[in-house]
Residue frames relative to the residue before (quaternion, step in Angstrom):
aa qw qx qy qz dx dy dz
M 1.0000 0.0000 0.0000 0.0000 0.00 0.00 0.00
K 0.4576 -0.6999 0.4803 0.2647 3.55 -0.87 0.99
F 0.5026 -0.6583 0.4749 0.2975 3.56 -0.96 0.91
D 0.2352 -0.7747 0.5761 0.1130 3.59 -0.79 1.07
Y 0.2584 -0.8082 0.5148 0.1229 3.54 -0.04 1.34
G 0.6312 0.5589 -0.3315 0.4234 3.58 1.01 -0.83
N 0.6825 0.4752 -0.2835 0.4774 3.56 0.90 -0.94
F 0.6132 0.5596 -0.3369 0.4443 3.54 1.08 -0.81
M 0.6937 0.4670 -0.2725 0.4759 3.60 0.86 -0.99
K 0.6228 0.5418 -0.3376 0.4524 3.58 1.05 -0.75
D 0.6828 0.4697 -0.2837 0.4824 3.59 0.90 -0.90
L 0.6293 0.5357 -0.3337 0.4536 3.57 1.03 -0.78
N 0.6886 0.4758 -0.2805 0.4698 3.56 0.88 -0.94
K 0.6017 0.5539 -0.3589 0.4499 3.58 1.07 -0.64
S 0.6634 0.5103 -0.3038 0.4551 3.57 0.97 -0.87
I 0.6910 0.4645 -0.2723 0.4822 3.58 1.15 -0.62
I 0.7313 0.4583 -0.2349 0.4471 3.58 0.90 -0.98
V 0.7488 0.3974 -0.2292 0.4783 3.58 0.75 -1.02
N 0.0927 -0.7797 0.6192 0.0124 3.54 -0.69 1.18
S 0.1679 -0.8446 0.5039 0.0675 3.55 0.02 1.30
N 0.8032 0.1553 -0.0808 0.5694 3.59 1.16 -0.43
P 0.0033 -0.8334 0.5524 -0.0142 3.59 0.52 1.13
E 0.1491 -0.7788 0.6048 0.0740 3.54 -1.16 0.63
L 0.0139 0.8333 -0.5497 0.0572 3.53 0.81 1.06
G 0.8372 0.2325 -0.1739 0.4635 3.56 -0.98 0.89
I 0.5033 0.7057 -0.4159 0.2753 3.57 1.20 -0.36
F 0.6736 0.4967 -0.3148 0.4477 3.61 0.94 -0.78
F 0.6529 0.4927 -0.3181 0.4794 3.59 0.99 -0.79
N 0.6277 0.5337 -0.3378 0.4551 3.59 0.99 -0.79
S 0.6523 0.5178 -0.3044 0.4623 3.55 0.98 -0.88
A 0.6691 0.5063 -0.2926 0.4586 3.56 0.97 -0.90
M 0.7370 0.4383 -0.2223 0.4641 3.58 1.05 -0.78
S 0.4959 0.7028 -0.4233 0.2846 3.61 1.17 -0.42
D 0.6731 0.4867 -0.3052 0.4657 3.61 0.92 -0.83
A 0.6347 0.5283 -0.3287 0.4581 3.58 1.04 -0.79
I 0.6385 0.5231 -0.3202 0.4650 3.59 1.02 -0.82
K 0.6683 0.4969 -0.2991 0.4659 3.59 0.86 -0.93
D 0.6432 0.5288 -0.3161 0.4546 3.55 1.00 -0.86
L 0.6754 0.4821 -0.2933 0.4748 3.59 0.91 -0.89
Q 0.6329 0.5285 -0.3365 0.4548 3.59 0.97 -0.78
N 0.6550 0.5013 -0.3077 0.4743 3.60 0.99 -0.80
K 0.6531 0.5114 -0.3114 0.4636 3.57 1.01 -0.82
I 0.6185 0.5347 -0.3387 0.4656 3.59 1.08 -0.71
I 0.6438 0.5145 -0.3214 0.4664 3.60 0.95 -0.86
E 0.6667 0.4992 -0.2968 0.4672 3.58 0.92 -0.94
N 0.6788 0.4942 -0.2945 0.4564 3.58 0.91 -0.90
D 0.6239 0.5380 -0.3359 0.4566 3.59 1.05 -0.75
K 0.6418 0.5143 -0.3181 0.4717 3.58 1.02 -0.80
Y 0.6488 0.5169 -0.3089 0.4653 3.56 1.00 -0.86
C 0.6491 0.5142 -0.3077 0.4686 3.60 0.97 -0.89
E 0.6369 0.5340 -0.3237 0.4520 3.55 1.02 -0.83
E 0.6476 0.5088 -0.3083 0.4761 3.57 1.02 -0.82
L 0.6432 0.5288 -0.3219 0.4506 3.58 0.98 -0.82
H 0.6934 0.4727 -0.2801 0.4662 3.59 0.98 -0.84
K 0.5865 0.5571 -0.3768 0.4512 3.59 1.24 -0.16
K 0.5532 0.6128 -0.3944 0.4037 3.57 1.23 -0.40
L 0.3880 -0.7449 0.5057 0.1971 3.53 -0.88 1.01
L 0.3185 -0.7213 0.5842 0.1923 3.51 -1.01 0.88
S 0.6479 -0.5538 0.3572 0.3821 3.58 -1.18 0.52
K 0.6084 -0.5530 0.4315 0.3712 3.54 -1.25 0.53
E 0.6087 0.5700 -0.3372 0.4370 3.56 1.09 -0.80
Y 0.6614 0.4962 -0.3082 0.4705 3.60 0.97 -0.85
E 0.6387 0.5327 -0.3249 0.4503 3.58 0.98 -0.86
E 0.7171 0.4501 -0.2497 0.4699 3.58 1.04 -0.77
T 0.8148 0.2785 -0.1141 0.4955 3.57 0.87 -0.93
G 0.3981 -0.7120 0.4860 0.3135 3.59 1.15 -0.53
I 0.5840 0.5493 -0.3775 0.4633 3.56 1.28 0.18
P 0.2637 -0.8047 0.5097 0.1522 3.60 -0.45 1.17
N 0.3574 -0.6652 0.5977 0.2693 3.50 -1.25 0.53
E 0.7672 -0.3778 0.2327 0.4632 3.58 -1.25 -0.03
I 0.6653 0.4963 -0.3037 0.4679 3.59 0.96 -0.86
D 0.6281 0.5374 -0.3264 0.4585 3.57 1.01 -0.88
Q 0.6578 0.5350 -0.3030 0.4350 3.54 0.92 -0.97
T 0.6425 0.5184 -0.3189 0.4655 3.57 1.01 -0.83
I 0.6576 0.5122 -0.3053 0.4604 3.58 0.95 -0.94
L 0.6793 0.5004 -0.2889 0.4524 3.57 0.90 -0.97
E 0.6467 0.5125 -0.3175 0.4673 3.56 1.01 -0.78
D 0.6483 0.5120 -0.3132 0.4685 3.58 1.01 -0.83
Q 0.6420 0.5250 -0.3199 0.4581 3.59 1.02 -0.82
A 0.6674 0.5028 -0.2926 0.4650 3.58 0.94 -0.93
E 0.6578 0.5059 -0.3060 0.4665 3.56 0.97 -0.88
C 0.6485 0.5145 -0.3159 0.4636 3.58 1.01 -0.82
S 0.6434 0.5202 -0.3143 0.4655 3.57 1.00 -0.82
M 0.6572 0.5029 -0.3077 0.4696 3.58 0.94 -0.88
H 0.6552 0.5060 -0.3119 0.4662 3.58 0.98 -0.84
S 0.6123 0.5436 -0.3418 0.4613 3.56 1.08 -0.72
G 0.6550 0.5110 -0.3033 0.4668 3.57 0.98 -0.86
W 0.6466 0.5243 -0.3109 0.4586 3.57 0.99 -0.86
L 0.6543 0.5104 -0.3110 0.4633 3.59 0.94 -0.89
T 0.6640 0.5101 -0.3001 0.4569 3.58 0.96 -0.92
E 0.6651 0.4951 -0.3022 0.4703 3.59 0.94 -0.87
S 0.6230 0.5378 -0.3353 0.4586 3.59 1.07 -0.73
L 0.6498 0.5111 -0.3071 0.4714 3.56 1.01 -0.86
T 0.6415 0.5149 -0.3128 0.4749 3.58 1.00 -0.81
S 0.6446 0.5412 -0.3181 0.4363 3.58 0.98 -0.87
I 0.6291 0.5256 -0.3381 0.4622 3.57 1.01 -0.75
N 0.6619 0.4955 -0.3054 0.4724 3.58 0.97 -0.82
E 0.6098 0.5320 -0.3474 0.4737 3.58 1.09 -0.66
M 0.6462 0.5152 -0.3152 0.4666 3.58 1.01 -0.79
R 0.6031 0.5490 -0.3578 0.4548 3.60 1.11 -0.62
I 0.6271 0.5271 -0.3232 0.4738 3.58 1.06 -0.77
I 0.6763 0.5019 -0.2876 0.4560 3.56 0.84 -1.04
N 0.6641 0.5092 -0.2987 0.4589 3.56 0.96 -0.90
L 0.6508 0.5206 -0.3235 0.4482 3.59 0.94 -0.85
Y 0.6938 0.4619 -0.2923 0.4690 3.59 0.87 -0.88
K 0.6306 0.5283 -0.3324 0.4613 3.59 1.01 -0.79
S 0.6332 0.5246 -0.3249 0.4671 3.58 1.01 -0.81
F 0.6295 0.5246 -0.3248 0.4722 3.58 1.04 -0.80
E 0.6538 0.5203 -0.3115 0.4526 3.60 0.89 -0.92
I 0.6621 0.5123 -0.3033 0.4552 3.57 0.88 -0.97
E 0.6724 0.5144 -0.2962 0.4421 3.56 0.89 -0.98
I 0.6610 0.5072 -0.3095 0.4583 3.59 0.92 -0.91
K 0.6560 0.5097 -0.3147 0.4591 3.59 0.92 -0.86
Q 0.6532 0.5072 -0.3173 0.4642 3.60 0.98 -0.79
I 0.6389 0.5242 -0.3228 0.4613 3.59 1.01 -0.80
L 0.6903 0.4700 -0.2742 0.4769 3.57 0.91 -0.95
E 0.5991 0.5587 -0.3533 0.4518 3.58 1.10 -0.67
Q 0.6808 0.4767 -0.2857 0.4771 3.57 0.99 -0.82
A 0.7187 0.4540 -0.2550 0.4609 3.57 0.92 -0.91
Y 0.8041 0.1180 -0.0203 0.5823 3.59 1.01 -0.86
P 0.1013 -0.8678 0.4838 0.0515 3.61 0.53 1.17
N 0.7060 0.4729 -0.2727 0.4512 3.60 1.12 -0.52
V 0.5545 0.6045 -0.3922 0.4164 3.59 1.28 0.05
N 0.4264 -0.6910 0.5259 0.2533 3.57 -0.98 0.89
K 0.0820 -0.8483 0.5231 -0.0051 3.55 -0.44 1.22
K 0.3606 0.7771 -0.4658 0.2215 3.59 1.24 0.18
D 0.7279 0.4157 -0.2444 0.4875 3.63 1.13 -0.56
F 0.4316 0.7318 -0.4490 0.2767 3.58 1.23 0.12
Y 0.4810 0.6304 -0.4570 0.4029 3.59 1.25 0.02
R 0.6218 0.4946 -0.3355 0.5061 3.60 1.27 -0.33
W 0.4783 -0.7265 0.4225 0.2549 3.53 -0.54 1.24
D 0.6692 0.5139 -0.3123 0.4365 3.60 0.90 -0.93
I 0.6455 0.5105 -0.3217 0.4682 3.59 1.04 -0.75
L 0.6401 0.5185 -0.3198 0.4682 3.59 0.99 -0.82
V 0.6616 0.5092 -0.3037 0.4591 3.58 0.88 -0.97
N 0.6935 0.4800 -0.2791 0.4591 3.59 0.89 -0.93
Y 0.6283 0.5185 -0.3497 0.4627 3.60 1.03 -0.67
L 0.6634 0.4953 -0.3120 0.4660 3.57 0.88 -0.90
K 0.6114 0.5391 -0.3428 0.4670 3.58 1.09 -0.70
S 0.6457 0.5374 -0.3196 0.4383 3.59 1.03 -0.78
I 0.7270 0.3460 -0.2349 0.5446 3.59 1.21 -0.41
N 0.6171 -0.6273 0.3035 0.3656 3.53 1.22 0.78
I 0.5469 0.5522 -0.4405 0.4494 3.57 1.05 0.73
I 0.1258 -0.7892 0.6001 0.0343 3.58 -0.49 1.23
I 0.2303 -0.8405 0.4710 0.1364 3.56 0.07 1.29
K 0.5620 0.6005 -0.3962 0.4080 3.62 1.17 -0.41
D 0.6554 0.5096 -0.3040 0.4673 3.58 1.23 -0.41
I 0.5939 0.5723 -0.3626 0.4339 3.60 1.27 -0.18
K 0.5071 -0.6644 0.4598 0.3001 3.57 -0.83 0.99
G 0.7351 0.3586 -0.2952 0.4938 3.56 -0.83 0.99
Y 0.4503 0.6999 -0.4489 0.3253 3.59 1.30 -0.15
N 0.6671 0.5210 -0.3213 0.4246 3.60 0.81 -0.97
E 0.6731 0.4881 -0.3010 0.4670 3.59 0.92 -0.87
T 0.6516 0.5081 -0.3175 0.4652 3.58 1.02 -0.78
N 0.6424 0.5073 -0.3162 0.4796 3.57 1.04 -0.75
Q 0.6279 0.5173 -0.3312 0.4780 3.59 1.06 -0.71
L 0.5993 0.5481 -0.3461 0.4698 3.57 1.08 -0.72
R 0.6430 0.5208 -0.3150 0.4649 3.57 0.95 -0.88
I 0.6613 0.5203 -0.3032 0.4472 3.57 0.92 -0.91
I 0.6896 0.4627 -0.2806 0.4813 3.58 0.88 -0.93
N 0.5943 0.5583 -0.3508 0.4605 3.59 1.08 -0.71
N 0.6823 0.4822 -0.2867 0.4688 3.59 0.88 -0.93
Q 0.6401 0.5257 -0.3303 0.4526 3.58 1.00 -0.79
I 0.6457 0.5150 -0.3157 0.4672 3.59 0.98 -0.84
K 0.7026 0.4845 -0.2691 0.4464 3.58 0.89 -0.94
H 0.7792 0.3499 -0.1768 0.4890 3.59 0.97 -0.82
R 0.3115 -0.7894 0.4779 0.2268 3.59 1.30 -0.23
G 0.4807 0.6624 -0.4864 0.3060 3.58 -1.12 -0.60
S 0.7057 -0.4279 0.3367 0.4534 3.56 -1.31 -0.06
F 0.6049 -0.5638 0.4151 0.3794 3.54 -1.16 0.63
T 0.3849 -0.6953 0.5573 0.2405 3.58 -0.97 0.88
N 0.6603 -0.4954 0.3772 0.4199 3.57 -1.27 0.26
E 0.5915 0.5702 -0.3638 0.4388 3.57 1.11 -0.69
V 0.6570 0.4993 -0.3102 0.4721 3.59 0.95 -0.84
K 0.6845 0.5119 -0.2899 0.4305 3.58 0.89 -0.95
F 0.6452 0.5156 -0.3260 0.4600 3.60 1.21 -0.38
I 0.5644 0.5719 -0.3915 0.4485 3.59 1.28 -0.11
P 0.5883 -0.6627 0.3211 0.3341 3.62 -0.60 1.14
E 0.7022 0.4929 -0.2864 0.4266 3.60 0.82 -0.94
F 0.7597 0.3592 -0.1845 0.5097 3.59 1.24 -0.37
Y 0.2403 0.8109 -0.4999 0.1864 3.59 1.29 0.34
N 0.8280 0.2133 -0.0527 0.5159 3.54 0.70 -1.17
S 0.5613 0.6018 -0.3838 0.4190 3.58 1.17 0.53
D 0.1939 -0.7605 0.6011 0.1508 3.54 -1.24 0.43
R 0.7597 0.2059 -0.1572 0.5965 3.56 1.33 0.21
F 0.5278 -0.6133 0.4808 0.3377 3.54 -1.28 0.33
T 0.0568 -0.7581 0.6484 0.0405 3.53 -1.15 0.73
F 0.6610 -0.4706 0.3781 0.4457 3.55 -1.25 0.23
E 0.6788 0.5292 -0.2928 0.4164 3.56 0.93 -0.97
N 0.7293 0.4259 -0.2853 0.4531 3.63 0.70 -0.95
I 0.6243 0.5120 -0.3471 0.4770 3.59 1.09 -0.62
N 0.6451 0.5316 -0.3245 0.4427 3.57 0.99 -0.82
L 0.6396 0.5104 -0.3203 0.4773 3.58 1.01 -0.82
F 0.6518 0.5183 -0.3042 0.4625 3.58 0.96 -0.89
Y 0.6759 0.5016 -0.2973 0.4508 3.57 0.82 -1.02
S 0.6558 0.5224 -0.3145 0.4451 3.58 0.93 -0.90
R 0.6738 0.5033 -0.2958 0.4530 3.59 1.03 -0.77
I 0.7917 0.3720 -0.1843 0.4481 3.59 0.79 -0.96
Y 0.4943 0.7195 -0.4197 0.2485 3.60 1.12 -0.59
Q 0.7378 0.4079 -0.2492 0.4766 3.60 0.64 -1.05
Q 0.6135 0.5589 -0.3438 0.4393 3.57 1.08 -0.69
V 0.6361 0.5173 -0.3255 0.4710 3.59 1.02 -0.78
N 0.6591 0.4942 -0.3079 0.4759 3.60 0.95 -0.83
N 0.6450 0.5083 -0.3193 0.4730 3.60 1.00 -0.78
F 0.6298 0.5418 -0.3267 0.4506 3.57 1.02 -0.82
L 0.6483 0.5091 -0.3181 0.4684 3.58 0.94 -0.89
S 0.6389 0.5314 -0.3274 0.4496 3.59 0.95 -0.84
K 0.6953 0.4635 -0.2771 0.4744 3.60 0.84 -0.98
L 0.6457 0.5198 -0.3253 0.4549 3.59 1.00 -0.80
S 0.6433 0.5141 -0.3323 0.4597 3.60 0.95 -0.78
S 0.6314 0.5227 -0.3236 0.4727 3.59 1.07 -0.72
E 0.6503 0.5186 -0.3079 0.4620 3.57 1.04 -0.83
I 0.6366 0.5200 -0.3241 0.4683 3.60 1.01 -0.80
Y 0.6512 0.5020 -0.3138 0.4748 3.59 0.96 -0.85
R 0.6468 0.5298 -0.3227 0.4437 3.58 0.91 -0.93
E 0.6812 0.4972 -0.2925 0.4507 3.57 0.88 -0.96
R 0.7221 0.4569 -0.2496 0.4555 3.55 1.01 -0.76
Y 0.8523 0.2308 -0.0547 0.4661 3.59 0.87 -0.92
E 0.6981 0.4478 -0.2979 0.4726 3.63 1.14 -0.18
F 0.0675 -0.8070 0.5862 -0.0239 3.55 -0.89 1.03
D 0.1439 -0.7807 0.6042 0.0693 3.57 -0.49 1.20
E 0.7523 -0.4035 0.2644 0.4488 3.58 -1.29 0.09
E 0.6584 0.5219 -0.3128 0.4430 3.56 0.92 -0.89
R 0.6787 0.4901 -0.2942 0.4611 3.56 0.93 -0.88
I 0.6334 0.5237 -0.3224 0.4697 3.58 1.01 -0.82
T 0.6396 0.5235 -0.3227 0.4612 3.59 0.98 -0.84
K 0.6506 0.5246 -0.3129 0.4512 3.57 0.94 -0.89
I 0.6601 0.4986 -0.3022 0.4737 3.59 0.96 -0.91
T 0.6359 0.5456 -0.3207 0.4418 3.58 1.00 -0.88
L 0.6714 0.5014 -0.2928 0.4605 3.56 0.91 -0.94
E 0.6266 0.5425 -0.3334 0.4493 3.57 1.04 -0.77
Y 0.6960 0.4554 -0.2769 0.4812 3.59 0.93 -0.89
K 0.6217 0.5481 -0.3511 0.4357 3.61 1.01 -0.70
E 0.6506 0.5148 -0.3098 0.4644 3.57 1.14 -0.63
R 0.7609 0.3914 -0.1885 0.4820 3.58 1.19 -0.54
M 0.7560 0.3509 -0.1827 0.5215 3.60 1.22 -0.39
D 0.4043 -0.6552 0.5636 0.2992 3.53 -1.22 0.51
K 0.7299 -0.4594 0.2814 0.4208 3.57 -1.29 0.28
E 0.6402 0.5364 -0.3263 0.4426 3.59 0.97 -0.84
T 0.6712 0.4921 -0.2971 0.4681 3.58 0.94 -0.88
I 0.6190 0.5396 -0.3327 0.4637 3.56 1.06 -0.77
N 0.6516 0.5133 -0.3137 0.4621 3.60 0.96 -0.85
K 0.6258 0.5247 -0.3300 0.4734 3.58 1.06 -0.74
L 0.6424 0.5240 -0.3154 0.4619 3.55 0.99 -0.86
I 0.6418 0.5251 -0.3189 0.4591 3.57 0.98 -0.87
E 0.6419 0.5237 -0.3170 0.4618 3.58 1.00 -0.87
K 0.6644 0.5109 -0.3014 0.4547 3.57 0.92 -0.91
L 0.6641 0.5094 -0.2973 0.4595 3.57 0.98 -0.85
A 0.6786 0.4973 -0.2835 0.4602 3.57 1.11 -0.71
Q 0.5543 0.6322 -0.4030 0.3615 3.61 1.16 -0.35
């Protein structure tokens, strides 16, 4: 049997382009899981310690005059230090969750660029980090990504990623995302709820998008073949068409 180079390359590219089971973010999540648990335990311990400190009674003199004695001063200093440490632990926990968002979106960007590099090696992809350019390019090759399930969650991931990176007041786009309706800042809790909701949808979206890119590049149904044939018939004479057929059959 004659070796079919075309089928070989098609199957090879399918194995590279189509990601049927992406695991974006899984390695970073695994690396951070122990750190998150450790911080959560430290927050619980610190909260208990702060609660005990606030149970300590200050002197009657301090209550009346606001002037602490030596014991009062020690208690007040311990309470303030405990409160500051509680804030530091909470911010550290939030920061880890923010990094999970950034890592997930960066992983998505890297994967998409690699897929497009394989499918369309001659296309300049340096500006694909801009969402509008990526969306418009895919539209130019007949892929409407807004119609792919998981697009909304992936776009929300992009919005939250940008908000984390650029800081400032929440944009209207952020405020329209359910987990941040009534918030003016990121917390471990609202980011965690958001991440849990969108994580699998983003991975599913990448899987479906990679299949769409492969389909557009390598699959030809009867309608598409007819369209290509008509285009060439309008531009080539019969002799040139026969030469093309011979070349394709080689």
